[in-house]
C-alpha positions in Angstrom: 12.0 -36.3 2.8 10.2 -33.9 0.6 7.0 -32.5 1.9 3.7 -32.6 0.2 1.6 -29.8 -0.9 0.3 -27.4 1.7 -3.2 -28.1 3.3 -4.8 -25.1 1.5 -3.6 -26.2 -1.8 -5.1 -29.8 -1.1 -8.5 -28.0 -0.1 -8.5 -26.0 -3.3 -7.6 -28.9 -5.5 -10.4 -30.8 -3.9 -13.0 -28.1 -4.4 -12.2 -28.0 -8.2 -12.4 -31.8 -8.6 -15.7 -31.7 -6.8 -16.9 -29.0 -9.2 -16.0 -31.2 -12.3 -17.4 -34.2 -10.6 -20.8 -32.4 -10.3 -20.7 -31.4 -13.9 -19.9 -35.0 -14.9 -22.7 -36.3 -12.9 -25.0 -33.6 -14.4 -24.1 -34.7 -18.0 -24.6 -38.4 -17.3 -27.9 -37.9 -15.4 -29.3 -35.6 -18.1 -28.6 -38.0 -21.0 -29.8 -41.3 -19.2 -32.0 -39.5 -17.7 -32.0 -39.8 -14.0 -33.8 -37.2 -12.3 -32.7 -37.6 -8.7 -29.0 -37.6 -9.6 -29.7 -34.6 -11.9 -31.2 -32.8 -9.0 -28.4 -33.5 -6.6 -25.6 -32.8 -9.0 -27.1 -29.6 -10.2 -27.9 -28.2 -6.7 -24.5 -29.4 -5.4 -22.6 -27.7 -8.3 -24.5 -24.5 -7.8 -23.9 -24.4 -4.1 -20.3 -25.1 -4.4 -19.9 -22.4 -6.9 -21.7 -19.9 -4.8 -19.6 -20.7 -1.8 -16.3 -20.3 -3.7 -17.5 -17.1 -5.1 -17.7 -15.7 -1.6 -15.1 -17.5 0.2 -12.2 -18.2 -2.4 -12.7 -16.1 -5.5 -9.0 -16.3 -6.3 -9.5 -20.1 -7.0 -12.2 -19.5 -9.4 -10.2 -16.7 -11.1 -7.9 -19.6 -12.3 -10.8 -21.1 -14.2 -11.5 -17.7 -15.7 -8.0 -17.7 -17.3 -8.9 -20.8 -19.3 -12.3 -19.2 -20.2 -14.3 -21.4 -18.0 -15.6 -18.4 -16.0 -18.8 -18.1 -14.0 -21.0 -17.2 -16.9 -19.9 -20.3 -18.8 -20.3 -22.5 -15.8 -23.7 -21.4 -14.9 -24.9 -21.5 -18.7 -23.5 -25.1 -18.9 -25.3 -25.9 -15.6 -28.7 -24.5 -17.0 -28.4 -26.1 -20.3 -27.8 -29.5 -18.7 -30.9 -29.1 -16.6 -32.9 -28.2 -19.7 -31.6 -31.1 -21.5 -32.6 -33.3 -18.6 -36.0 -31.9 -18.6 -36.4 -32.7 -22.3 -35.5 -36.3 -21.7 -37.4 -36.9 -18.6 -40.7 -38.6 -19.7 -43.1 -36.5 -17.4 -41.9 -33.2 -18.5 -40.5 -33.9 -22.0 -43.2 -32.3 -24.0 -41.8 -29.2 -25.8 -44.9 -27.3 -24.9 -44.2 -27.7 -21.3 -40.5 -26.8 -21.5 -40.7 -24.1 -24.1 -41.9 -21.3 -21.8 -39.3 -22.4 -19.3 -36.6 -22.2 -21.9 -37.8 -18.8 -23.1 -37.9 -17.5 -19.5 -34.3 -18.7 -18.9 -33.1 -16.9 -22.1 -34.9 -13.7 -21.0 -33.0 -14.0 -17.6 -29.7 -14.1 -19.3 -30.6 -11.3 -21.6 -31.5 -9.3 -18.6 -28.3 -10.3 -16.9 -26.2 -8.9 -19.6 -28.3 -5.8 -19.7 -27.7 -5.3 -16.1 -23.9 -5.9 -16.6 -24.1 -3.1 -19.3 -25.7 -0.7 -16.8 -23.1 -1.7 -14.3 -20.2 -0.7 -16.7 -22.0 2.5 -17.4 -22.3 3.2 -13.7 -18.8 2.5 -12.9 -17.6 4.8 -15.7 -19.7 7.7 -14.6 -18.4 7.1 -11.0 -14.8 7.1 -12.1 -13.5 10.7 -11.7 -10.4 11.9 -13.5 -8.8 12.5 -9.9 -9.3 11.0 -6.4 -9.0 13.0 -3.3 -8.6 12.7 0.4 -8.8 15.2 3.2 -10.6 17.7 0.8 -14.1 18.7 0.9 -15.3 17.6 -2.6 -19.1 17.8 -1.9 -19.4 20.2 -4.7 -18.8 17.3 -7.1 -22.2 15.8 -6.2 -20.6 12.7 -4.6 -23.1 10.1 -3.6 -23.0 6.6 -2.0 -22.3 3.6 -4.3 -24.9 1.1 -5.6 -24.8 -2.3 -4.1 -21.7 -4.2 -5.0 -23.7 -7.3 -6.3 -25.3 -5.1 -8.8 -22.5 -2.7 -9.9 -19.2 -4.8 -9.4 -19.8 -8.4 -8.9 -21.4 -10.0 -12.0 -20.4 -13.4 -10.9 -22.1 -13.1 -7.5 -25.1 -11.6 -9.2 -25.6 -14.3 -11.8 -25.3 -17.1 -9.2 -27.4 -15.5 -6.6 -30.2 -14.5 -8.9 -30.0 -18.0 -10.5 -30.7 -19.8 -7.3 -34.6 -19.5 -7.4 -34.5 -20.4 -11.1 -32.4 -23.6 -10.5 -34.6 -24.6 -7.6 -37.7 -24.2 -9.6 -36.4 -26.2 -12.6 -35.0 -28.9 -10.3 -38.5 -29.0 -8.7 -40.0 -29.6 -12.1 -37.5 -32.3 -12.8 -38.2 -34.0 -9.6 -42.1 -33.8 -9.6 -42.8 -33.4 -13.4 -44.8 -30.3 -12.6 -43.8 -27.3 -14.8 -45.4 -24.8 -12.2 -42.2 -25.1 -10.0 -40.0 -24.0 -12.8 -42.4 -21.1 -13.7 -42.4 -19.9 -10.0 -38.7 -20.1 -9.7 -38.0 -18.4 -13.0 -40.5 -15.7 -12.1 -38.9 -14.9 -8.9 -35.4 -14.7 -10.6 -36.7 -12.4 -13.4 -38.3 -10.1 -10.8 -34.9 -10.0 -9.0 -32.8 -9.2 -12.1 -35.3 -6.7 -13.6 -35.7 -5.0 -10.3 -32.0 -4.9 -9.7 -31.3 -3.6 -13.2 -33.8 -0.8 -12.7 -32.5 0.0 -9.3 -29.0 0.3 -10.6 -30.0 2.4 -13.6 -31.1 5.1 -11.2 -27.4 5.9 -10.7 -27.4 7.1 -14.3 -30.0 9.8 -13.6 -28.7 13.4 -13.3 -29.5 13.4 -9.6 -26.9 10.5 -8.8 -24.6 11.1 -11.8 -21.2 12.7 -10.9 -19.9 15.7 -12.6 -18.0 15.5 -16.0 -14.3 15.5 -16.3 -14.2 19.1 -17.4 -16.3 20.2 -14.4 -14.2 18.2 -12.0 -11.1 19.7 -13.3 -12.6 23.2 -13.2 -13.5 22.5 -9.5 -9.9 21.2 -8.8 -8.5 24.5 -10.3 -10.8 26.6 -8.0 -9.8 24.4 -5.0 -6.0 24.8 -5.7 -6.4 28.6 -6.1 -8.2 28.7 -2.6 -5.8 26.3 -0.9 -2.7 27.9 -2.4 -0.2 24.9 -1.9 3.5 25.6 -2.0 5.1 22.2 -1.4 3.9 18.8 -2.5 5.2 15.3 -2.0 5.0 13.3 -5.0 4.8 9.6 -4.9 4.1 6.6 -7.2 4.7 2.9 -6.6 3.4 -0.5 -6.0 1.1 -1.9 -3.3 4.1 -2.8 -1.0 5.9 0.5 -1.4 3.6 2.9 0.6 5.9 2.9 3.5 8.4 4.9 1.6 5.8 7.9 1.6 4.3 7.1 5.0 7.6 7.8 6.9 7.6 11.4 5.7 3.9 12.1 6.7 4.8 13.6 10.1 7.6 15.8 8.6 5.2 17.0 5.8 2.4 17.9 8.3 5.0 19.9 10.5 6.6 22.1 7.9 5.9 25.8 7.7 4.7 25.7 4.0 1.3 24.6 2.7 1.7 21.0 2.0 0.0 18.7 -0.5 0.3 14.9 -1.4 0.4 14.0 -5.0 -0.3 10.5 -6.0 -0.5 8.6 -9.3 -2.2 5.2 -8.5 -5.8 5.1 -7.4 -5.2 2.3 -4.8 -2.4 4.3 -3.2 -4.9 6.8 -1.9 -6.1 4.2 0.8 -2.3 3.1 1.3 -1.3 6.4 2.8 -1.6 6.4 6.6 -3.7 8.8 8.5 -2.8 12.4 7.9 -4.6 15.7 7.7 -2.5 16.8 4.7 -4.7 17.0 1.5 -4.3 14.4 -1.0 -5.0 14.3 -4.7 -4.4 11.3 -6.9 -3.8 11.9 -10.7 -4.2 8.7 -12.5 -3.7 10.4 -15.9 -0.7 12.5 -16.8 -2.9 15.0 -18.6 -5.0 15.9 -15.5 -1.8 16.2 -13.5 -0.6 19.1 -15.5 -3.2 21.2 -14.0 -0.7 21.7 -11.2 1.4 23.8 -13.6 -1.0 26.8 -13.2 -1.3 26.4 -9.5 0.7 28.1 -6.7 2.7 24.9 -6.2 6.5 25.9 -6.2 8.3 22.6 -5.6 7.9 18.8 -5.0 9.5 16.4 -2.6 10.3 12.9 -4.0 10.7 10.1 -1.5 11.3 7.5 -4.2 12.2 7.1 -7.8 9.4 5.6 -10.0 8.7 5.3 -13.6 6.1 8.0 -13.5 8.4 10.5 -11.9 9.6 11.5 -15.2 6.1 12.7 -16.1 5.9 15.3 -13.4 9.6 16.6 -14.0 8.2 18.0 -17.3 6.3 20.7 -15.4 8.7 23.7 -15.7 7.1 25.9 -13.1 7.9 23.4 -10.2 11.2 22.6 -8.6 12.0 19.2 -7.5 14.0 17.8 -4.5 14.8 14.1 -4.0 14.6 13.3 -0.2 14.8 9.4 -0.5 12.9 7.0 1.9 16.1 6.2 3.9 19.9 6.3 3.4 22.3 3.6 3.5 25.7 2.6 1.9 23.9 0.6 -0.8 24.1 1.8 -4.4 20.4 2.5 -4.3 21.2 5.5 -2.1 23.1 7.1 -4.9 21.1 6.2 -7.8 22.0 8.0 -11.1 18.4 9.0 -11.6 18.9 11.5 -8.7 20.5 14.0 -11.2 17.1 14.5 -12.7 16.1 16.6 -9.8 16.9 20.2 -9.1 18.4 19.2 -5.8 19.1 16.1 -3.7 18.5 16.5 0.0 20.4 14.3 2.3 20.8 13.7 6.0 24.5 14.6 6.5 28.0 14.9 5.1 28.3 11.0 4.5 25.7 11.0 1.7 27.4 14.1 0.1 30.6 12.1 0.1 28.6 9.0 -1.2 27.5 10.8 -4.3 30.8 12.2 -4.9 32.5 8.8 -4.8 29.8 7.2 -6.9 30.3 9.7 -9.7 26.7 9.4 -11.0 26.4 12.9 -12.2 25.0 14.6 -9.2 26.9 17.8 -8.6 27.9 18.8 -5.1 26.3 22.2 -5.4 22.8 20.5 -5.9 23.3 18.5 -2.5 21.6 20.0 0.5 22.0 18.6 4.0 18.7 18.6 6.1 19.1 15.9 8.5 16.3 13.3 9.1 13.3 15.2 10.7 11.3 12.0 11.4 13.9 10.6 13.7 12.8 13.0 16.6 10.7 10.3 18.4 13.8 8.0 18.9 15.1 8.3 22.5 18.8 8.7 23.2 21.2 6.2 24.8 20.8 6.1 28.6 23.4 3.6 29.5 23.6 -0.2 30.2 20.5 -2.3 30.6 19.1 -1.9 34.1 16.7 -5.1 34.3 17.4 -8.7 34.2 17.1 -8.9 30.4 19.0 -7.2 27.6 16.6 -6.4 24.8 18.2 -7.1 21.3 16.4 -6.0 18.1 17.2 -8.1 15.0 15.8 -6.1 12.0 17.4 -7.6 8.8 16.7 -5.9 5.6 15.1 -7.7 2.4 17.2 -9.4 -0.3 16.8 -6.7 -2.8 16.5 -7.0 -6.7 20.0 -7.7 -7.6 20.6 -11.0 -5.9 23.6 -9.8 -3.9 24.2 -12.1 -1.0 25.3 -9.1 1.1 21.9 -7.4 1.0 20.3 -9.4 3.7 21.6 -11.5 6.6 18.6 -13.6 6.8 19.7 -16.2 4.3 23.3 -16.9 5.3 23.4 -15.6 8.9 19.9 -15.1 10.3 19.5 -18.5 11.9 23.0 -18.5 13.3 22.4 -15.0 14.8 19.1 -15.9 16.3 20.5 -19.1 17.7 23.4 -17.3 19.4 21.2 -14.8 20.9 18.6 -17.3 22.1 21.3 -19.4 23.7 21.9 -16.3 26.2 19.4 -16.6 28.9 19.6 -12.9 29.6 18.5 -11.9 26.2 15.0 -10.9 25.1 14.8 -10.9 21.4 12.7 -8.7 19.2 12.5 -10.0 15.6 11.3 -7.5 13.1 12.1 -8.6 9.4 11.6 -6.3 6.5 8.1 -6.5 5.2 9.4 -7.4 1.7 11.5 -10.4 2.9 11.1 -13.4 0.5 9.3 -11.3 -2.2 12.2 -11.9 -4.6 14.3 -14.7 -3.2 12.3 -17.8 -1.9 15.3 -18.7 0.2 14.8 -15.6 2.3 11.2 -16.3 2.9 12.0 -19.8 4.0 14.7 -18.7 6.3 12.4 -16.2 7.8 9.9 -18.9 8.6 12.5 -21.0 10.2 13.9 -18.1 12.4 10.3 -17.4 13.6 9.9 -21.2 14.3 13.1 -21.0 16.4 11.8 -18.0 18.4 8.4 -19.6 19.0 10.2 -22.8 20.3 12.5 -20.8 22.6 9.4 -19.3 24.2 8.1 -22.7 25.0 11.3 -23.3 27.1 10.9 -20.1 29.1 8.4 -19.5 31.9 7.7 -16.7 34.5 4.9 -14.3 35.6 2.7 -12.8 32.9 0.8 -9.5 33.0 -2.7 -9.8 34.3 -5.8 -9.8 32.1 -6.0 -6.0 32.8 -3.0 -5.4 30.6 -4.5 -7.3 27.8 -7.7 -5.5 28.2 -5.8 -2.0 28.1 -4.0 -3.0 24.9 -7.3 -4.0 23.3 -8.8 -0.6 24.4 -5.9 1.4 23.1 -5.9 -0.6 19.8 -9.5 0.3 19.3 -9.0 3.9 20.1 -5.9 4.0 17.7 -7.8 2.1 14.9 -10.6 4.6 15.2 -8.3 7.5 14.7 -6.1 6.0 11.9 -8.6 4.4 9.7 -12.0 5.1 8.1 -14.6 2.4 8.0 -16.5 2.0 4.8 -19.4 -0.2 3.8 -18.6 -3.1 1.8 -20.2 -1.5 -1.1 -18.4 1.7 -1.0 -16.5 2.7 -4.0 -14.1 5.5 -4.8 -16.6 8.3 -4.9 -18.2 7.2 -1.5 -14.7 7.1 0.0 -14.1 10.6 -1.2 -17.3 11.6 0.4 -16.5 10.1 3.6 -12.8 11.3 3.7 -13.4 14.9 3.1 -12.0 17.8 5.1 -10.6 16.4 8.4 -12.2 17.7 11.5 -9.8 19.1 14.2 -6.1 18.3 14.7 -6.3 14.5 14.0 -2.7 14.1 13.7 -1.9 15.4 17.2 -4.5 12.9 18.6 -2.9 10.0 16.6 0.5 10.9 18.0 -0.9 10.9 21.6 -2.9 7.6 20.9 0.2 5.9 19.3 2.3 6.7 22.4 -0.5 5.2 24.7 -0.8 2.2 22.5 3.0 1.5 22.4 3.1 1.7 26.2 0.2 -0.8 26.5 1.8 -3.0 23.9 4.9 -3.5 25.8 3.2 -3.9 29.1 1.0 -6.6 27.7 3.8 -9.1 27.3 6.2 -10.5 29.9 9.8 -9.1 30.0 11.2 -12.5 29.4 9.1 -13.3 26.2 10.7 -12.9 22.9 8.6 -11.1 20.3 8.1 -11.5 16.6 6.9 -8.3 15.2 5.6 -8.5 11.5 2.7 -6.1 11.7 2.9 -2.4 11.0 2.5 -1.8 14.7 4.7 -1.4 16.7 6.8 0.7 14.4 10.6 0.3 13.9 11.2 3.6 16.0 9.1 2.1 18.9 11.3 -1.1 18.7 14.4 1.2 18.8 13.2 2.7 22.0 12.6 -0.6 23.6 16.0 -2.2 22.6 19.4 -2.0 24.1 21.2 -3.3 21.0 20.5 -3.5 17.3 21.6 -6.3 15.0 20.9 -5.5 11.3 22.4 -5.3 7.8 23.6 -2.6 5.7 20.6 -0.5 5.4 18.8 2.8 6.4 17.8 1.2 9.7 21.5 1.5 10.9 21.6 5.2 10.0 18.4 5.8 11.8 19.4 3.7 14.9 22.5 5.8 15.2 20.6 8.8 16.3 20.2 7.0 19.6 24.0 6.4 19.8 23.3 2.9 21.1 25.4 -0.1 20.3 24.8 -2.0 17.1 26.2 -4.7 15.0 26.0 -5.4 11.3 26.1 -9.0 9.6 28.8 -9.2 7.0 27.4 -11.8 4.4 29.1 -10.1 1.4 32.2 -12.3 1.3 34.3 -9.3 1.9 37.0 -9.2 4.6 36.1 -7.1 7.8 38.6 -4.4 6.7 37.2 -4.2 3.2 33.6 -4.2 4.7 34.2 -1.4 7.0 36.0 0.6 4.2 33.2 0.0 1.8 30.3 0.8 4.0 31.0 3.8 6.3 27.7 3.3 8.4 29.2 0.1 9.9 32.4 1.8 11.1 31.2 2.4 14.6 29.6 -1.1 15.1 30.6 -4.7 15.6 30.9 -6.8 12.5 29.4 -10.2 12.8 30.4 -13.1 10.4 27.8 -15.4 9.0 28.6 -17.8 11.9 27.8 -15.3 14.4 30.6 -16.3 16.7 31.0 -12.7 18.0 27.6 -12.5 19.7 28.6 -13.4 23.2 31.3 -10.6 23.2 28.9 -8.1 21.8 26.3 -8.8 24.5 29.0 -8.3 27.1 30.0 -5.0 25.8 26.4 -3.8 26.0 26.0 -4.9 29.5 29.2 -3.5 30.5 29.6 -0.1 28.7 33.3 0.2 29.8 34.1 -2.7 27.4 32.5 -0.9 24.5 35.1 0.4 22.4 32.7 2.2 19.9 31.1 4.8 22.1 33.0 7.8 20.7 32.9 6.5 17.3 29.1 6.3 17.2 28.7 9.8 18.4 31.2 11.0 15.6 29.5 8.8 13.0 26.0 10.1 14.0 26.9 13.6 13.1 28.7 12.5 9.9 25.6 10.5 8.8 22.7 12.7 10.2 24.4 16.2 10.4 24.4 18.3 13.5 21.8 18.4 16.1 21.7 22.2 16.2 20.0 23.7 14.4 17.2 20.9 14.6 16.7 18.8 11.6 13.2 20.2 11.0 14.5 23.8 10.9 17.0 22.8 8.3 14.4 21.1 6.4 12.2 24.2 6.5 15.1 26.4 5.4 15.8 24.1 2.4 12.2 24.5 1.5 12.2 28.2 1.6 15.4 28.3 -0.5 14.1 26.1 -3.2 10.8 27.9 -3.2 12.7 31.2 -3.7 14.4 29.7 -6.7 11.1 28.6 -8.3 9.8 32.2 -7.7 12.9 33.7 -9.2 12.5 31.5 -12.3 8.9 32.5 -12.7 9.8 36.1 -12.6 12.5 35.5 -15.2 10.1 33.7 -17.4 7.5 36.4 -17.2 9.9 39.1 -17.9 11.3 37.2 -20.9 7.8 36.6 -22.3 6.9 40.3 -21.7 10.0 41.3 -23.8 9.2 38.9 -26.5 5.4 39.3 -26.8 4.3 42.9 -26.3 0.9 43.6 -24.6 -2.1 44.4 -26.9 -1.8 48.2 -25.8 1.8 48.3 -26.5 1.4 46.6 -29.9 -1.3 49.3 -30.9 1.0 52.2 -29.7 3.9 50.6 -31.7 1.6 50.4 -35.0 0.5 54.0 -34.5 4.1 55.2 -34.1 5.0 53.5 -37.5 2.0 54.5 -39.4 2.2 57.6 -41.8 1.2 60.9 -40.3 -1.7 61.4 -42.8 -3.1 58.0 -42.1 -3.2 58.7 -38.3 -4.9 62.1 -38.9 -7.4 60.3 -41.1 
């Protein structure tokens, strides 16, 4: 039986119908006229509009798409009130309503003037760059004006209209024009006062520096900081994790790091770090990096705007990816655009050779995966009453390949088999983009979570005391305080730059310590028998690795990272390939158990985890780990630093060659004079 629309959709539809009902009642009551109905319909319509502006602006944006936006709605509402006043006998005289109509027109004129001032203020407060972890006080940064004046014209119009509407409705109800005059007077004072206050941000004292001055300041900062290595990142709102996974590595390298972004919103998407961040929304401003000390850039992802920064000839570029797997995305032909491609181990080198996408072997550098250091190694079979299994499927991808994710075809079967074992504690952590392309994946994800919640209702046992929950709450507050910056609701880009200036102390070390304490408190706050659904950013995937005895996943970088622990794992085969072809086509699964879509192999898999002597892949995992991630000695971070030094030397060597070539082609002014003197006739020289 098909289900009806969700409750939220019903509420939204009801709100829209109520709004149109109020307008209909206004029209009828204004034409009849009927003062009581006019008062109720007008007041109800305005109240509903104000409520929706603050509580459900997305719903009203739909009306804006058909040009029935807030200005049109309020103008129609006021027009109908005026029509009603003209038709009500007690106030129908033009001499009484004309001043009210003039005052109402003045209000709208002032509203549009305030909007013009808001546009000017926003433009003056939009700098050509956005920074974080950099002291930018020299740019004369100031706090932002109130949002209702600068950025929320709908809220401003409706809120400032309230006194005027109450006054006009008072006139309609009593026949006394004084009420309308008082209401409109209050509204005019509010709008003129607000406009004047907003205009103070256009005065020299509050106005930010010009683009030329800002770029001049940036050049001086770059010259003082002397960055050598930058991580370049561009992407959508859900892609920030691709850059965030490299923050710990970037802050640990020996070089002077910098983060270069291209989208303004991404500045706040980057997690807590002490590394300086600069966002260049326009490509023209980004080219200021060409004259800096920057020698190379690291690229964790391919993006459309990557081609723009590749045009800077003084900078070398290395592609480091945001994870490695056997998928085609891990050997993208775009990689040949970079000077070097840095991979974890020999497996990736072989992957590029087999793919024949134009990446030459000499340009591939094996650096390991420095960010895997927090993952604890295998310590034997589970010792407690429960075997903790992490099911971490990947998302469905863009190409519609059924083998990308197990969620659709195998997810429910895998979870059902795991939940059927009373000795299993399941941790379910789906990819954050699950269901973003294929609705079937999103629906299956919801069903899996429902299965897990139902399974928890059938389990019982002792639970941690209230002190455990209190400890988790305390640790959460501490970690949130360290990892986030709290802004006023009115804060804009400039105010955030002011508040997120040069970091104080070694915040990253404090965050690492607080994160470990939070993770310990998190796991202690739940009973060991309770299954967990983990969809928030915390706990992270590595924390789940350390808690789990077994991983069940798909062909993805999760498997490669998990192998650093050498713990048992299984991969779901939903590709339609035979097991032999699947293992041959995807080397990362060669040391794991392959599960069919029916997940019939789960009981035997659990048995091998609990009894390591039955695990036939122990040696294969150790061998595959080195093949995928490279040797453990020297440490990955040391190899990463060595790769940075080598590429920076190449950048230096190129600069020297270019300077020498230019010096040969363009003689110095003194050399040119000497050449002219040597070529001139002797008598002219003597003259």
